[in-house]
N, C-alpha and C positions, 0 to 999 in steps of 0.2 A: 504493500500500500504506500509506504514511505517512498519507495523507489519510483512508483508511478507518479506520485506528487512531485518528486524531485525532477523527473523527466518533463512533466507538464510545465513546471516552473521554468526550467531551462528553455523550453520551446517558447514560452511566453516572453522570456527575456530576449531571446533572439529576434522574435517578431517585433518587440518594442524597439530594440536596437535598430532593426531594419527600417521601421517606421520613422524613427528619429533621424536616421541617416537620410532617408528619402525626403523628409521635411526640410532638413538643412540644405540638401541639394536644390530642392524647389525654391527655397528662400534665396539661395545664391543666384539661381537662374532668374528668379523674379527681379532681383536687384540689378543684374546685368541688363536684362531686357528693359527695365524701367529707365536705366541710364541711357540706353540706346534710343528709347522712345523720346526722351527729353531732347536728345540731339536731333532727332528727326523734326520734332516740333519747332526747334530753333532755326531750321533752315530758312533762308531768305530768298532762295531762287530754286527753280526746278532743277538746274544743273547740280547745285549743291545737294539737293535731296537725292537725286539719282546716285551721286557719288557715295553718299553715306549708306544708301540701301544696298547697292551692289558690291561695295568694297568693305564696309565696316561691319556688316551684319555677321560675317564669318567669325570675327573675334568676339562678338557678344553672344551669338546664338549657337556656335559650334558647328554650323554647316560648312561644307567645303566649297559649295557653289551657291551663288545668289544671283538671280536675274530678275528683271522687271519687264512685264508686258503692259503696254499702255494702249488703250483704245483711243485713236486719234483721228476721227473721221474728217475733221476740218483742218488737219495738219497744224493745229495750234501749238502742240507741244514741240513738234519738230521745228516750226517757225521760231518759237521762243528760243530754242537752243541756237539756231542760226543767228538770231539777232544778238546773241551774246558771244558770237564768234566760235560756236561749237558746231561742227558738222555731226549730225546724228549718226552718220556712218562710223564716226570715231568712238561711238558708245556701243561696243560689241555686246555688252550684257543687257542692252535695252532693246526690246522688240516692239515695233510700232505696228498696230493693226488699223486698217481703215474702217473696219466694222467689228462687231463683237461675235460674229458667227463662230469662229474657231473656239473661242473661250466658252461660249454658251454650250457648244457640243461637248467640250471637255468637262465642264462642271455639271452639265445636264440639269441646268436651272437650280442647282443646289448652292446654298450660301455657306456651306461648311467646307473647311479645308479638306483636301484629298491627300491622304498619306498612303504610301505603299511602295511597291517595287517600280523601278524605272523601266519603262518599255519604250524602246527606241521608236517604234512605229507610231506611238501616241505622243511621246513627250520630247522627242529630239529637237524640234524647232524651238522649244522653250529653253534649251541649253545649247545654243549654237556654237559657242566658242570655248568649251571646256577642254582641259588638257586630257581628261579621261572621262568616260561615261560614269555618271553617278549610279550607285546601286540601289539607293532608296531616295525617295523624294517627298516633299511636302509642297503642294500647290495651294496657295491661299487666294481665293477670289477677293477682289477689291470692289466693294459695293458702296455706292453713295446714292442716297435717295431712291433706293430700289433698282438702280441701274448698275450693270457690271462695267466698270471703267478700266479694268485691267486685272493683273494677277502678279503676286510675288511668288517666285519659284525658288525653292530651296532644295539643294541636293547634297548627298553625302556619299562618300566612297564606302561607307560601312553599311552593310545590308540591314543591320538591326537598328540604325539610328532613327529612322522614321517608321519602323515597323514594330519594334518590340513594345514601345510605350504608345498606345493609341490615343492618349490624352491630347486634346486639341485646345484646351483652355487658353494656354499662353499664345498659341498660334492664332486663334480667333481674335484675341485682343490685339496682337501685332497687326493683323490684317486690317482691323478697324482703324488703327492709328495711321498706318501707311496710306490707306484709302483717303482718310481725312487730309493728310499732308499733301498728297498728290493733288487733290481738289483745291486745297488752299493755295498751294504754290502756283497752280495754273491760274487761279483767280487773281492772285497778286501780280503775276506777270502780265495778265490782261490789263489790270489797272495801270501798271507802269507803262505798258505799251501805248495806252491812250494818251498819256502825257508826252510821249516821245514820237508820236506819229502825226504827220501832216494830214489834217482833216480832209483836204480837198483831194489829194492824189493818192493817199493811202501808203506812201513811202515814209521813211523816217524823217524827222525834222532836224534842224540845225543843232539843237541841243544834244540829240542822240549822236549825231555825226561827230561833234566835237569831243564827246566822251569816248567814243570808239576810236577816234583818231589817236588820242593819247594811249589807249590800251594797245592798239595795233603797232604803233611806233615803239612803245616799250617792249613789246613782244619781239618785234623784228630786230631791235638792238640787242636784246638778250641772246637771241638765237642766231643772229647774223642773217636773217631772212630778208627777202625782197618785199617791197611794198610800193605800189604805184597809186597815185592820186589823180583823178580826173575832175576837172571843172567843166561843166556842160552848160551852155547858154543858148537858149532858143533865139534864132536870128529875127530881128525886126518884130519882136513880140508886141511892143507898144503900138505898132501900126495895126496889128490884129485887133487889139482892144479898141483902138480909136475908130477903126473902120467897121468892125462887125459887132462890137460890144463886149463887155466883160464875160457874159455867159459863154460866148464863143471862145474867148481866151481860156476860160476854165476848162472847156472840153478839150482844147489843145493840150493844156498842161496834163490833164488826166491821161490822155492817150499817149503823150510823149513819155510820161513816167512808166506806163505799162510797157512800152517798147524798150526803154532802158532796162527795166527790171528783167525782161525776158531774155536779154542778152548777157546777163550776169549770172554768176554762180550763186547758190544759196548762201555761201559763206562770205560773199562780197557785201559791201555796205553801200546802199544808195540812199541819198537824202535830198529833200528839197532844201536848198541852202538859202533861198530867198527869192521872191518874185518868180522870174522865169529861169532862175539859175539852179542847177543841181550839182551835187558833188558825189563822187563814188570813190570808195577805197577798194582796190583790187588786192586781195590778200595773197601772199606768197607769189607775187607776179612782178617780173622785172619790166623795165620800160619798153623793151621790144615787144613783149607779149601784150603789155598794156596798150600800146599803140594799135595793135591788131584788133583788140577788143573795142577800143574807141572808134576805129574805122568801121567796125561792124555796126555799132550803134548809129553812127552818122549816116551810113548807107540805109539802114532800116528806116530811120526817120525821114530821110529824103524821098524814099520810095513809097512811103505811106500816104494814103489819101485821107487827110484829117477831116472828119466830118464836123463842121462847126454849126451845121443846122441839119434838119432832117432831109434836105434836098440838095445841099451844096457841100462840096469838099474844097479844102484849101491846102496848097503845098506849103510845107513847113520844113525849115532846115535848122541845123544845130552846129555851133562851133564848139570845139573841144580842145582844152589844153591839158597836157599830160606831163607829170613829173614823177620821178621815183625818189625814194628816200636816200638821202646822202648820209652815210654813216660817219658822223663827225662827233668829236668829243665836246658835247654841249648839253645844256639842260634840256629836259624833255619838252618844256614849253617852247624853247627856241627851235627844237626840231619840228614841232607842230607848225609854228609860224612859218618856218623856212619852206616846208613841203607845200603848204597852202599857197604861199607867195609865189613859189616857182610854178605851180600849176596855173595860178591866176595869170602870171606873166605869159605863160605859153598860150593861154586863152586869148589874151590881147594880141598876140602874134597871129593867131588864127583869124581874129576879127580884122586886123589890119591887112591881112593877105587876101581878103575878099569874102570871108565867112564861108560857111558850109564846108569846113575842113577840120582836120586834126593837126595840131602842132605840138611837138615835144618841147620841153624846156631845154634851151641850149646854153644858158648861162649868159647870153647877151641881152641887154635891156630892150624891151619892146618900145617902139615909137608910140606916142600918144595918138589916139584915134582922131 
């Protein structure tokens, strides 16, 4: 009898010890995840949020891989990254979907995390750039206001990591936090974009351009990269306004901005710099290539029939000045002033030479018009 009681007591002690150990591990896990969640909530941009999700979660949550899928039907998230100088293609752990069809099929209208074995035919596209295939995975649907806006995808090289313990309490909480942060960062970027976008043409404004000019020059100086600036000015624009009225001039500006934007890459920067003048930054582009792009823009505008009324079209041309960054030992502000001044001087050369042309900065002063 005493032996039975002793064995029973030992078993209870072991069970209690295991429960205490599990509770401590859960408490530690909770503290790590809580710290991670606070870092997510503190993000001030979509890019920062993405970096923390796909790179930092592994140290907090113990997963070997973390990727993020975002439903982006209007390309807002991708455009936001481009506006901040980030090519979405340079984010290999982020998958953008134009609709939610794939994720809806994956989760089968469930709002609960899916834990289990990795199956390449079902899950490979959610882990596109991993060094080795995960053995077990946890797929967390990101839900906001009843809509599936993406998924957080976690993988482990250990088969038991997401299969032995089926508890999803921590993961459900994490999914809710990530979904909220993705929505909030997107809304914040949208608000910021409104203040940095020209209301008429839809391209960025001078404030945005000046900010990006400093960032891109600083980056080019650090890494020794190329950077070309274009100043684009529509020829005889005042005559268009005086002859046909300001509504016609507005239509010309809108169409010209669309043409310019169509000839640039997503990572380039285009802004309305004032009136009929636009400015463009061509990232990682030397002057030779910049002149080719500028000529392409000039030709596209010259060939376009600008509709300034429902029945009439108007020929419009543009003069463009181009200058590339001169790597000189000077203050950042001076580099910004110098690059803009050189491009502006090249523009005057184009105007003086007869307009409807592209001129590079040559270092010689332009004559007054």
